[in-house]
N, C-alpha and C positions, 0 to 999 in steps of 0.2 A: 242311733250315730253318736250322740252324744252323751257322754258319762258323767255323772254326778260326782267330784271332787270332795277331798274329805271336810271343805268347810262351806258346801253346798253348791261350790260354781259347775260349771260342767265344761267338760275337754273336749274341743274339738276334734274326733275323729275321722271324717271324712276324706274321701279319696284326693281332695285337693290339700289336706295336712299332710298326709304321706309324700305325696307327691314334692311338697314342700322343703320336707324333711331326706329327701332323696338327695335334693336337688343342694340339698345344704353339706349331705355326706360328700358327695361328689367333688364340690367344692375345696371340701376340705381336702378329699387325695390328691387333687391337682395342684395343692398349696404346696402340699408335702412334696409330693414328688417335682415339680418346679425346686424345693428348698433344695431335696436332695440333690440335684443336675446340677444347681450351682454350686455345690458342697465338691462336688468331683470335677466342674470348671474349676475351682478356685485353687483344687488339689494338686490339677495337671497343670495348672499356669503356674502355679509355685513349684510344681517341681523343674516343668522347661525351664523357669527362669532362673532357678539356681545351676542346671547343665548348663545355657547359656556362660553366668556367671562364670561358672567353674573353667570352661573354653577361653575366655577373654581373657581369665588370669592365667593359664596356660600360654595362649598366645603372649601374654604381656612378655611371661616368663619368658619364653624363647624368644621374644622380640631384644630385651634386654640381654639376655646373654649373646644375641648378634652381634648387639650394636658394641658390647665391651671385646667381644672379639673382633669385629672392627678396627676399633681402636686403637685393640695389641697389636695387629697386622700396619696399621700406619705409623706404629712406636716404632715400629721393626724398622721402619726405610725410614724414619728419621732420626732417628739415633745413632745407626747400624751404618746408614751415608752409603757409596757406590759400594762400600765391601757385601753390606748385608744384602744390597738390591741385586751383586753379582752371583750371590749364593744361591739368593731366592730363584735367580733365573737359572741357575745352574738347574736347580731341581723339577722346576717346569719344563726345562727342554730334556732332562733325563726321562719325564715322564713321556713327555710327546716323542720321543725318539724310544723309547719302547714298544710305544702304542703303534709307533709311523712300522716298526718292523713287522712286528704279531699280522698286523694289516696288510702288509706286502707278501709276508706269505699264504696269506688268507686269499689273497686275489690272483697271487700266482697258482695255488693248486686251482683254485675255481677256471681259472683263463684255460690251464693245459685240459680241466676233463670236458670244459664248453671244444676247446677244437677239436679233440679225442672225438668227440661225438657227433662232432660235422663232418669230420673224416668218413665216419662211419655213414653216413647219412649219402656224402657226396659219391662215394664212390658204391654204395648200393644202386641209388639212383641211376649213376652209372652204365652199371652193369644191367641195370633192366630199361635203359632206354628206348630200345624198339616199342616196349609195350605201353608206353605214356603217351597221352592225346599230344593233338598238334597244340594246343596253348600252350605246352609246358615249356618252354623256351631254355637255350641255354646252358642245356645239358652239355653239348660238345665240350664244354670249357670243367664239367664238374672234375676230372681225373687230375688236370692242372693242377683245379684249387687243391686239389687233395692232399696232394704232394706238397703243396706250399703251406699248407695249416699243419701236416702232418710234423714239416719241418723245423717248424714254431711250436708245436707241441711238445718237441724234441728237447729246446733248447730251455723250456718251461721246468721241463722234467729235470735235466740236466740240474737248474738253478736251483730248484727244491731241494734236490740231492746234496748240494753244496751247504744250502742254509740248514734244512735238518742236520745232516752231521755237525754242522759247526756250534760251538760252545753257547750257547745260550745266554742273551744278556743279564746278568742280573736287574733284579728290580728294581725301580728307582728307588731313592732314600725316600725314608717317609716327611710326611708335612706335619705342623701341628694346627691343629684350627688358626693360629694366626697367621702360619705362614700361608695358610690357603687363601684366605682375606688379604695379605701381603702379594701371592702372585696374581690374584684377580684383579686389585688397585694396579699394579703393573700390566695389565692387560687392559684396563681402560685407559692407562695412559699412553701405550702403542698405539693404539686404536683412535685417539684423541688427536694424536702427532702425523698418523697418516693421513688421516681427513681431511686437519689445517693444511698440509704440506700437497694436496692434494686440490685444496682450493684455492692454492695459493699459485699453484703453478696453472690451473684453469683461468684465473683472473687475469696473470701476466699473457696466459693466450690471448683471451681476447681484448686486452691492451693493446697487443702488437698487430692485430688483426684489426682492431678501429683505428690506429693512428695508420695501417698501410694501405686499407681501405677505405677510411672514411664512412664505415659502413658499420655498424653493430650488427648487422645481418650480415653472413657469412657463412659457411657451408662448412667453415671446420669445427672438429669436436674437441673437448679440452681431455686433454692427456689422454689414458686409457678408454674414462669412460664413454657410456653411449648418449650423454646426454652433447646435442651440438646448438650451435648459435648460428 
């Protein structure tokens, strides 16, 4: 088992020696794998961090640009006064008007088609009423309903023919980003004024009820809202 070395010493070549050597090599392999895994983790983290930083920078630039645009919109209203507000509102309402006109045509077309389909079903059911079981009721009125629905469908058809033959509305005037933000500020301002007015009306109604009845708990509702006191 023991072999002599060059200097006369012996070297242990027992199974235990080889086991120790194998364990030592295994530890080295584990250490190398761990180091490789750590390197990969570091590389992955660095890559992810770079992506996050890039996205954060882009977000900052977009936010900065948005803030600058918002300021530009506010400047339009501040410097232009009532004239600028009127012009912006004109553009806003033009956009709304075109959208509502297009929606009207779409809704009218859908309503006409729905009415016509309803008429077909009502008349078909009325014609085969004798084949219906006792649980199906109201069939006797189907013919009258079909006549009424058909008349309404005819009106929608005439309306659509008039609208479709009429000259289309021109597209609303374009708006710059600053004008878009100015219009948004005006909408927020309008919403605030409406809310303030409703609250004031509700408070006045509540005050009157309290004075007249001497009791804050009444059955009156505040304006057109669903909140009652």
